[in-house]
C-alpha positions in Angstrom: 0.0 0.0 0.0 1.2 3.5 -0.9 -0.2 6.5 0.9 -1.5 9.0 -1.6 -3.2 11.4 0.8 -3.3 11.9 4.5 -5.3 14.4 6.5 -4.8 13.9 10.2 -8.0 12.7 11.9 -10.0 13.1 8.6 -8.8 10.9 5.7 -6.2 8.5 4.5 -6.1 7.4 0.9 -3.9 4.4 -0.2 -3.1 2.9 -3.6 -2.6 -0.9 -3.7 0.8 -1.6 -5.2 1.2 -5.3 -4.5 -0.7 -8.5 -3.8 -3.5 -9.8 -5.9 -3.3 -8.7 -9.5 -7.0 -7.8 -9.4 -6.5 -5.3 -6.6 -3.2 -3.7 -7.8 -3.9 -0.1 -8.8 -7.1 0.2 -6.8 -7.5 2.9 -4.2 -8.7 2.5 -0.7 -9.9 5.4 1.4 -10.9 5.6 5.1 -12.6 8.8 6.2 -13.6 10.1 9.7 -16.1 12.9 10.3 -17.9 14.2 13.4 -21.6 13.4 13.2 -24.1 14.1 16.0 -21.6 13.7 18.8 -20.1 10.5 17.3 -17.4 9.8 14.7 -18.7 8.6 11.3 -16.3 6.2 9.5 -16.5 5.8 5.8 -14.7 3.3 3.6 -14.4 3.3 -0.1 -12.6 1.1 -2.6 -12.2 2.5 -6.1 -10.8 1.4 -9.4 -11.7 -2.3 -9.8 -11.3 -3.2 -13.5 -14.3 -5.5 -13.3 -16.5 -7.2 -10.7 -15.0 -10.4 -9.4 -15.2 -12.9 -6.5 -12.1 -11.2 -5.0 -13.7 -7.8 -5.1 -16.8 -9.2 -3.3 -14.6 -10.9 -0.8 -12.8 -7.6 0.0 -16.1 -5.8 0.4 -17.4 -8.5 2.8 -14.3 -8.3 4.9 -14.5 -4.5 5.2 -18.2 -4.9 6.2 -17.1 -7.4 8.9 -14.4 -5.0 10.1 -16.9 -2.2 10.2 -19.3 -4.2 12.3 -16.5 -5.3 14.6 -15.1 -1.8 15.1 -18.6 -0.8 16.3 -19.2 -3.8 18.5 -15.8 -4.3 20.2 -15.6 -0.9 22.1 -19.1 -1.5 23.5 -18.6 -5.1 24.6 -14.8 -4.8 25.4 -14.4 -8.1 23.5 -12.6 -8.3 20.2 -13.2 -10.9 17.6 -10.5 -12.1 15.2 -11.5 -11.6 11.5 -8.4 -13.6 10.3 -9.1 -16.8 12.3 -6.2 -16.1 14.6 -6.9 -15.5 18.4 -7.7 -11.9 19.2 -5.8 -10.1 21.9 -7.7 -9.5 25.1 -8.6 -6.2 26.6 
């Protein structure tokens, strides 16, 4: 991953430079914005050449990560998304 843009506490934009040939060249952004006393998190993946199983896999994993990042602080229990044990609190 190569960082293309960084705005502290607002946005980070990466370009995929290695790994799966399907994802090389795509861009990944993670944005943070205040919203009604909370922090809204946005995720976007751009530049896929065409829809593929791998593209859908990446979208599903980011959805899992989004759900987990909301749940873990409330329950104080993390869940590994990789199949490896998650570190405790």
